N, C-alpha and C positions, 0 to 999 in steps of 0.2 A: 499305760496303753493310750489313754486319752491324750496325754502330752505328746506321744509319738504321732498321733493323727493330726493334732494341731500343727506340729512341726512340719509334717509332710504337706499339709494344706498350704502353709506359709511358703514353703519352698516352691510348690507348684504355682502359686499365685505370683511369686517373685519372678519365676522363669517366664510365665505368660506375659507379665508386664514389660519385660525387657525385650521381647521379640517385636521387631518393627514390621508393620505391614507396609508393603510398598503401595504408593499412591497409584490409583488407576491411571493407565496411560491415556493421555489426551491426544486426540488427532491433531496433528500439526496443520496449520493453515496451508492450503494448496494454492499455487499460483493458478488463477483462472483467467481466461481471456477469451475473446471472440475466437471461434475456430479459425486456425491458420495464423493467428496473431501471436507474435512472440514479444514479451515485454522486455526480456533481457535484464531484469532487475530483481534481485532477491528481496528487496524491501517491499515490493508490491504484493499485497495479499489478495486483491480482487480487482476485477475490471468490469465496469458496466457501460454498455453502449446505449445511448439514448435511442428510443425506438425510431425516431424520425431522422437519425443521423445520416447525412448524405455521404459522409466520408468514414474511412477506417483510420484509427489512430493508435500509435504505440508510444510508450514513454520510457525514457531512460533518465537516470539522475546521476550526477557526479558530485559527491561520492555516491556509490551504489547504495550505501546505507547512510541516508541523511541523518544529521544530528541537529538538535535544536540549537538555535543561537549561532549557527554557522551558515555561511552562504552555500547554496546548492544550485548547481547548473542543471536546468531542465532542457531535454531535447525531445521534441515531439515530432514523430514522422506522420505525415498526413498523406493518405492515398485514396484514390477513388475506388468504387466497388470492384473494378477489374484489376486493381493493384498498382496502377500507374501513379507516380508521385504527383501531388497537387502543389504547384508553385503559385506564387503571387496571392496567397491567402492572407487574411488578417487573422492571426492566431493569438490566443489569450489564455492565461492560466489564472485560476483562482484557488487559493489554499484555504480550505475550510476544515475546522475541527468540529466534527458532528456532535460531540458531547458537551461543548460549551462555546459560547459566542466569543470569538477572539478578535472580532472586528474585521474590517476589510483588509485583505492581504492578496492583492492582485497585481499582475504585470503583463505587459505585452511581450510576445515572442518575436524575434527578428528572423527573417528568412536566411537560411544557410545553404540553400540549393538542394536539389534532388528531393523535394518534399519535406525537408528537415527545417525545423524552427527551433530557435534556442533563446533562453533567457535565464536570468538568475533571480532567485528568491530565497527567503529565509523562513523556516518554521520557528515559531515563537515558544514552543514547548514540546516535550517528548510525548509520544502516544500515537494513536491512530488518527490520521488525517485523510481528507479527500483532496485529491489534485484534480480539479475540474478543468478540462481542456476544451476549448471551443475553437473552431476554425470556420471562416466564411470566405467563399470564393465563387464567382460566377453565379450569384444569386442563390447559392446553396449553403447550408450550415451543417456542421458536424459537431457532435458533443460526446465526450467520454468522461467518465469519472473513474479515477484510479485510487483505490484505498491503499495507503502506504503507512508502514510503521516507521516512526521517527524515533531514533535512539536518544536517550537522555544525555 
């Protein structure tokens, strides 16, 4: 009888150890932006507008999912508060990895018309990066920070 109880206990323990519990579901990062703004980019996980930003900005990258060590084309759209394109601005991008100092990684954007500015840069490793965009025109300055996931 005792042997039977031990055998049943071992079977129950064995069955219990073989069942897998599914990991709790994690909320997927949502694309957040200033109301009315569309980033059009699946790699962007968050957008922060500087409190004193005179302009609205959106960002697109090509490829849409940047990879480290490969060139990425950045297109920034700059508009005034009423939504009109801002042309003739000085636009600049700074790539910052918040978790470690990767040194200076900055470049100017060239005007492409209709409030669009373009330039090419390169992420030096995979992970989460901040794409800090600034634009200055007519004595006003705008600044946005886009958090973006860069693939390995």
